[in-house]
C-alpha positions in Angstrom: -19.0 -22.5 -3.0 -22.8 -22.5 -1.6 -23.5 -18.9 -4.0 -22.1 -20.9 -7.2 -23.6 -24.0 -6.7 -26.7 -22.5 -5.3 -27.7 -20.4 -8.3 -26.9 -17.5 -6.7 -23.9 -17.0 -8.7 -26.0 -15.7 -11.7 -26.0 -11.6 -9.5 -22.6 -11.9 -9.7 -22.2 -12.2 -13.0 -23.1 -9.9 -15.9 -25.8 -10.9 -18.0 -24.3 -11.3 -20.9 -22.4 -13.9 -19.2 -25.0 -15.8 -18.2 -25.1 -19.5 -19.3 -28.8 -21.1 -20.4 -29.3 -22.3 -17.5 -28.6 -19.2 -15.6 -30.8 -17.3 -18.0 -33.7 -19.1 -16.7 -33.0 -19.0 -13.0 -32.9 -15.3 -13.3 -36.1 -14.7 -15.1 -37.9 -17.4 -12.4 -36.0 -15.2 -9.8 -36.6 -11.9 -11.1 -40.5 -12.9 -12.1 -41.2 -13.5 -8.3 -38.6 -10.9 -6.8 -38.4 -8.1 -8.9 -36.9 -5.6 -5.9 -34.4 -8.2 -6.4 -34.1 -7.2 -10.2 -33.8 -3.4 -9.7 -31.5 -4.4 -7.6 -29.1 -6.5 -10.0 -29.2 -3.6 -12.5 -28.4 -1.1 -10.4 -25.1 -2.9 -9.5 -24.8 -4.1 -12.9 -25.9 -0.4 -14.1 -22.5 0.8 -11.8 -20.8 -1.8 -13.4 -21.0 -0.9 -16.5 -20.2 2.6 -15.8 -16.6 1.2 -14.8 -15.8 -1.1 -17.4 -17.4 1.0 -21.0 -17.1 4.3 -20.0 -13.5 5.5 -21.5 -14.2 9.4 -20.7 -13.9 11.0 -17.6 -17.0 13.7 -18.2 -19.2 10.9 -19.5 -18.8 9.1 -16.8 -19.6 12.0 -14.5 -22.8 12.2 -16.5 -23.3 8.7 -16.3 -22.7 8.6 -12.7 -25.3 11.6 -11.9 -28.1 9.6 -13.9 -27.1 6.3 -11.6 -27.3 8.1 -8.7 -31.2 9.6 -9.7 -32.2 5.9 -10.4 -30.9 4.9 -6.4 -33.1 7.7 -5.3 -35.6 6.5 -7.2 -35.3 3.0 -6.0 -35.3 3.5 -2.6 -33.1 1.1 -1.5 -31.5 2.1 1.5 -28.1 -0.5 1.2 -27.3 1.4 -2.5 -28.3 5.0 -1.1 -25.6 4.4 1.5 -23.1 3.3 -1.4 -24.3 6.7 -3.5 -23.5 8.9 -0.7 -19.8 7.6 -0.2 -19.7 7.5 -3.6 -20.7 10.8 -3.9 -18.3 12.1 -0.9 -15.3 10.5 -2.9 -16.5 11.0 -6.7 -13.6 13.7 -7.5 -11.0 10.7 -6.3 -13.1 8.0 -8.4 -13.6 9.7 -11.5 -9.5 10.7 -12.0 -10.2 6.8 -12.2 -10.9 7.3 -15.7 -8.0 9.4 -16.5 -5.3 6.5 -16.9 -7.8 3.8 -15.8 -5.6 3.5 -12.7 -6.6 2.7 -9.0 -4.2 3.5 -6.0 -4.3 -0.1 -5.2 -0.1 -0.2 -5.4 -0.8 2.5 -2.6 -3.1 0.9 -0.4 -0.5 -2.1 -0.6 2.2 -0.7 0.2 0.0 1.5 2.8 -0.7 -2.2 4.2 2.9 -3.6 4.6 3.7 -0.5 6.6 1.3 -1.1 8.7 2.1 -4.8 9.6 6.1 -3.8 9.3 5.3 -1.5 12.0 2.8 -3.6 14.2 5.7 -6.4 14.1 8.2 -3.4 15.7 5.8 -3.3 18.4 6.5 0.5 19.4 9.5 1.4 17.5 10.7 4.6 18.7 13.1 5.8 16.1 11.8 6.8 13.1 15.7 7.6 11.6 15.5 4.0 12.1 12.8 2.9 10.7 13.0 4.9 8.0 15.8 2.5 6.9 14.2 0.2 7.6 11.6 0.9 5.3 14.3 1.6 2.4 15.7 -1.5 3.0 12.9 -3.5 2.7 10.8 -1.9 0.3 12.9 -0.1 -1.9 
């Protein structure tokens, strides 16, 4: 709870949702640390891209503009994020087709890994698939 109590919590929220005191803190913080404001805006713009954009083509264009802003900023951490998104952008942009993620598939994969680990090296593949079908189907 340190983050929430210390006032840094405002960096994790949209500026639209800031309280009056958080707005004052942000004004002071960003005046003292302009790089932090730029980093916050990059993060906020990426968040808005996913929450407000409805169409895949528009999202693609906005993502390209975000990439340009990241390159102009020179922040190494954002460059790393940009490169990761660029590498996987086709799959990421599929989110805008029907606004679904692969979270359920990832969750099921985690359950399978945990189940496999609990078997401690079972070798019978047919029995493994039978057990998976019985437990998770």
